[in-house]
Legacy VTK file of the C-alpha trace (Angstrom):
# vtk DataFile Version 3.0
C-alpha trace
ASCII
DATASET POLYDATA
POINTS 152 float
-0.373 0.286 -0.260
1.498 3.527 -1.103
2.046 6.241 1.460
-0.657 7.999 0.052
-2.886 5.586 0.608
-2.446 4.856 4.056
-2.834 8.734 4.485
-6.377 8.879 3.293
-7.560 5.742 5.002
-6.288 7.350 7.860
-7.661 10.863 7.190
-10.761 8.775 6.532
-10.448 6.829 9.608
-10.390 9.994 11.596
-13.424 11.629 9.629
-15.684 8.820 10.777
-14.286 8.924 14.388
-15.618 12.100 14.119
-18.625 11.413 12.598
-18.893 9.367 15.084
-18.580 11.234 18.014
-21.001 13.662 16.784
-23.516 11.159 15.827
-23.501 10.008 19.607
-23.438 13.978 21.373
-26.292 14.202 18.920
-28.226 11.228 20.375
-27.122 12.080 23.913
-28.382 16.005 23.949
-31.782 14.649 22.200
-32.195 11.392 25.250
-31.168 14.331 27.697
-34.072 16.646 25.987
-36.439 13.998 25.889
-35.954 13.404 29.571
-36.100 17.229 30.236
-39.399 17.364 28.193
-41.215 14.390 30.025
-39.791 15.763 33.358
-41.474 19.383 32.872
-44.873 17.491 31.006
-44.650 15.193 34.474
-44.679 17.774 36.743
-47.326 20.279 34.376
-49.980 17.099 35.112
-48.684 16.534 39.157
-49.549 20.195 39.224
-52.415 20.010 37.350
-53.973 16.676 39.028
-52.695 16.871 42.413
-51.745 20.395 43.938
-52.886 20.094 47.317
-52.230 17.166 47.878
-49.971 15.714 50.245
-46.081 15.377 49.223
-46.226 11.705 48.844
-49.813 12.215 46.591
-48.167 14.521 44.533
-45.476 11.566 44.020
-47.965 8.870 43.671
-49.823 10.696 40.325
-46.081 10.527 38.668
-45.632 7.413 39.843
-48.958 6.254 38.014
-48.030 8.313 35.044
-44.818 6.174 34.884
-46.354 2.773 35.717
-48.504 2.978 32.554
-45.674 4.111 30.398
-43.995 0.929 31.439
-47.433 -0.735 30.708
-47.941 -2.660 27.286
-51.875 -1.514 27.987
-50.961 2.026 27.191
-48.843 3.875 25.339
-45.153 3.926 26.001
-44.089 7.616 26.179
-45.019 10.066 28.500
-46.731 12.002 26.225
-48.856 9.202 24.512
-50.218 8.484 28.299
-50.661 11.697 29.300
-52.464 12.798 26.086
-54.448 9.495 26.023
-57.615 11.001 25.168
-60.221 11.154 28.054
-57.408 10.073 30.246
-57.104 13.643 32.304
-59.609 15.963 33.394
-56.091 18.617 33.888
-55.785 18.084 30.381
-59.331 18.317 28.513
-60.298 21.375 30.247
-56.339 22.502 29.311
-55.706 23.258 33.206
-52.044 21.767 32.442
-50.803 24.381 30.209
-52.420 27.125 32.508
-50.555 26.615 34.937
-46.651 26.940 35.662
-45.452 23.370 37.697
-44.733 24.773 41.461
-41.505 23.552 42.921
-42.954 20.397 45.028
-44.792 18.977 41.597
-41.367 19.268 40.333
-39.442 17.615 43.020
-42.414 14.948 42.794
-41.897 14.435 39.382
-38.219 13.833 39.438
-38.854 11.364 42.655
-40.809 9.489 40.686
-38.669 9.464 37.631
-35.566 8.152 40.256
-37.772 5.446 40.804
-40.171 6.333 44.418
-43.633 4.713 44.147
-45.720 4.893 47.033
-48.191 2.700 45.026
-46.522 -0.293 44.581
-47.234 -0.024 40.699
-50.824 1.397 40.278
-51.892 2.138 37.019
-55.218 4.221 37.738
-55.894 7.028 40.384
-59.136 9.376 41.560
-60.798 11.223 43.742
-63.863 9.534 45.022
-65.583 13.399 45.856
-65.320 14.094 42.583
-68.045 12.595 39.300
-66.373 9.563 37.995
-66.964 6.427 35.884
-68.265 4.069 37.331
-65.769 0.906 35.849
-63.141 2.470 37.595
-64.042 1.134 41.210
-63.653 -2.595 39.152
-60.143 -1.716 40.154
-58.285 -3.154 42.356
-57.877 -0.302 45.107
-54.051 -1.191 46.651
-53.657 2.638 48.698
-55.534 5.483 49.070
-52.878 9.368 49.770
-54.361 11.953 50.238
-58.191 12.611 48.378
-56.696 9.743 46.072
-57.733 6.448 45.687
-54.722 4.372 43.890
-55.055 0.694 42.198
-53.991 -1.867 39.663
LINES 1 153
152 0 1 2 3 4 5 6 7 8 9 10 11 12 13 14 15 16 17 18 19 20 21 22 23 24 25 26 27 28 29 30 31 32 33 34 35 36 37 38 39 40 41 42 43 44 45 46 47 48 49 50 51 52 53 54 55 56 57 58 59 60 61 62 63 64 65 66 67 68 69 70 71 72 73 74 75 76 77 78 79 80 81 82 83 84 85 86 87 88 89 90 91 92 93 94 95 96 97 98 99 100 101 102 103 104 105 106 107 108 109 110 111 112 113 114 115 116 117 118 119 120 121 122 123 124 125 126 127 128 129 130 131 132 133 134 135 136 137 138 139 140 141 142 143 144 145 146 147 148 149 150 151
């Protein structure tokens, strides 16, 4: 192999290595932005659905969202779960966008994202003092936290 060919090969390898590093950095940046977006959306939902609840109840609402993302019966993304038609009153009535998440809601979302689940895997929550569809009571209630019931 000529020295000119070796130089081209080495130069080509360097370009490939740089291109690979750039691609990895872009994927990592996109993933970080996705996590930040999920965290913000989760905090907004917690604020809209659980403001005024005890902190553990706020974390529990966030945990239900994450449990749904993991469950094959629900969409597999945070936005898919949050925006599933008819799933959450605060989304249907626009409350999710009418206020910024409180610092407690942000912390609750972060704690749930870090694995804290006071519901032990529940997929549903509701406030029994508000009108709800009768089918929800067919779910197995696991825990009461604040004004919410959490069920599987």
